[in-house]
C-alpha positions in Angstrom: 8.6 0.9 2.6 6.5 0.6 -0.5 4.8 -2.6 -1.6 1.8 -4.2 -3.4 0.0 -7.3 -2.5 -1.3 -9.3 -5.5 -5.1 -9.1 -5.6 -5.4 -6.1 -3.3 -5.9 -2.6 -4.5 -3.3 -0.4 -2.8 -5.9 2.4 -2.3 -8.4 0.0 -0.7 -5.7 -1.5 1.5 -4.6 2.0 2.5 -8.1 3.0 3.5 -8.6 -0.3 5.4 -5.4 0.0 7.4 -6.0 3.7 8.1 -9.6 3.3 9.2 -9.9 -0.1 10.9 -6.4 -0.4 12.3 -5.4 3.2 13.0 -2.2 2.9 11.0 -1.0 5.8 9.0 -0.5 4.7 5.4 -0.3 6.3 2.0 -1.1 5.0 -1.5 -0.3 6.1 -5.0 2.8 6.5 -7.2 4.4 9.1 -4.8 6.3 11.8 -6.7 7.8 9.1 -9.1 4.8 8.7 -11.3 6.5 8.0 -14.6 9.2 5.8 -13.0 6.5 4.1 -10.9 4.5 3.3 -14.1 7.7 1.7 -15.5 8.1 -0.4 -12.3 4.5 -1.5 -12.6 5.0 -2.5 -16.2 2.5 0.1 -17.6 2.8 1.3 -21.2 2.8 5.1 -21.9 -0.6 4.8 -23.5 -2.2 2.8 -20.6 -5.7 3.5 -19.6 -5.4 5.1 -16.1 -9.1 5.0 -15.2 -8.0 2.7 -12.3 -5.1 4.6 -10.7 -1.9 2.6 -10.5 0.3 2.7 -7.4 1.4 1.0 -4.3 1.0 1.4 -0.5 3.6 3.0 1.6 4.2 2.5 5.3 6.9 4.3 7.4 8.6 2.4 10.2 10.4 4.6 12.7 13.3 3.5 14.8 11.4 4.3 18.0 8.6 1.8 17.2 8.7 -1.4 19.1 8.4 -4.9 17.7 4.8 -5.1 18.9 4.1 -2.2 16.5 5.6 -4.1 13.6 3.7 -7.2 14.6 0.4 -5.2 14.7 1.2 -3.8 11.2 1.8 -7.3 9.8 -1.3 -8.8 11.5 -3.4 -6.0 10.1 -2.1 -6.6 6.6 -2.7 -10.3 6.9 -6.3 -9.7 8.1 -6.9 -7.4 5.1 -5.5 -10.1 2.8 -7.7 -12.8 4.4 -10.9 -10.8 4.1 -10.0 -9.6 0.6 -11.2 -6.2 1.9 
């Protein structure tokens, strides 16, 4: 699933979750760069010095509810600390 949290940079959140929580996450616009820019409301002439994007997390059917709870808790901790 792909998502953004207002006030958190997806690249910073990705690094936080991957390093402090051991979760495998990815950040960016995936292969849908132009479409992603449209979804994010960016103009064609936008300044891309700060890379736009979102964070992506894969949830597998073999994961248990405790794994999902851990993911949610880790995201909530990141949001509380503001990274």
